[in-house]
N, C-alpha and C positions, 0 to 999 in steps of 0.2 A: 504494498500499499503505499502511496505519497502522500506527503503533509507539505504543506506551505509554511514557512515560518517568516514572520514579519517582526523585524525589532527595530523600533522607534527611537533614537537616541533621545538621550537628556538635553534639552537645551542648553548651549554652551559648553556642549563637551566635545566638541571637536577635536580639541588637542588629547583626550583619551582614545578617540578613534585613530588619531596619529600616531600615536605612540605606541598601541599595540596592534598595527596594520600587518607587521611582518608575522608577528605568531600567529595572528587570525589567518593569514593567507596561508602559511605552513600548515594549521589546524586543517583547514579547508582542505588542501592537497593530499595529507595523510588519511581524511576520511572521502577520498573522491569516489570510493565503493557505495557509499551511502548518499554523500551530497551530490546532486543530480546538476544542480543550476545555482550559481549563487553571484552574488553582486550588491551593490550599493543602490541605493534608490536615492535621488537626488533632489535638490529645492527646486522651486518653479524656475529658475532662471538657467538650472541645469549647472550650477556653478560651485554646489556646496553638498558633499553627502550627508545626509539625515536619517539615514536607517538601513538597515540589511534585509535582503529578501532570500531565502535558501527554498530549494524544493528537496527534500529530504525523502529517501526511501526507506521505511522502519515497518516494523510489524504492528505498532501501535503509538500512539501520542507518548507514552511513559517513555519510550526507547528513543523518543525524538528528544524527549527533557533530558533525558541521561547521557547522551551523546553530546547535546550542546552544553550541558552544565561545564566541559572540558574547555569550551570557548573562550579565548583569552578576552573576547570582546566581553562576555557575560561574568566573566571573574573579574575584569577590571570595572565593572557597573556604569559600564555603557547606556543601557537601554533603559529608558524610562518605562516602557511596556513593551510587552510581546504579546503576540498570538501565535498559535500552533492550529491549524485549520488542515482537515482531509482535503485531498485534492485529487481529481482524476483526469491522468493525463492524457488529453484527447487527439489534440490537432501537434502533429510533431513529434509524438512518442516514438524514440529510437527502437524501441520492443515491439 
């Protein structure tokens, strides 16, 4: 099953994102077998990162939560709030 993770950055925490970005990218690469798509979403001018969007393959929501507990962004307290939602990959599914 697939899930969407949406993590919204705390306002004024761009420095936390920047300081932890390399470790976060390494985390994503380490878990590429589960994290199918990942990237930041941007502000309205497309000039500043405001949050993260991931598509994750996992057995259930709790498996996603356990996986993402190790994400350096989460450990650094970057996110004001998060959503994890079941998702059905319809168009462009490589499987």
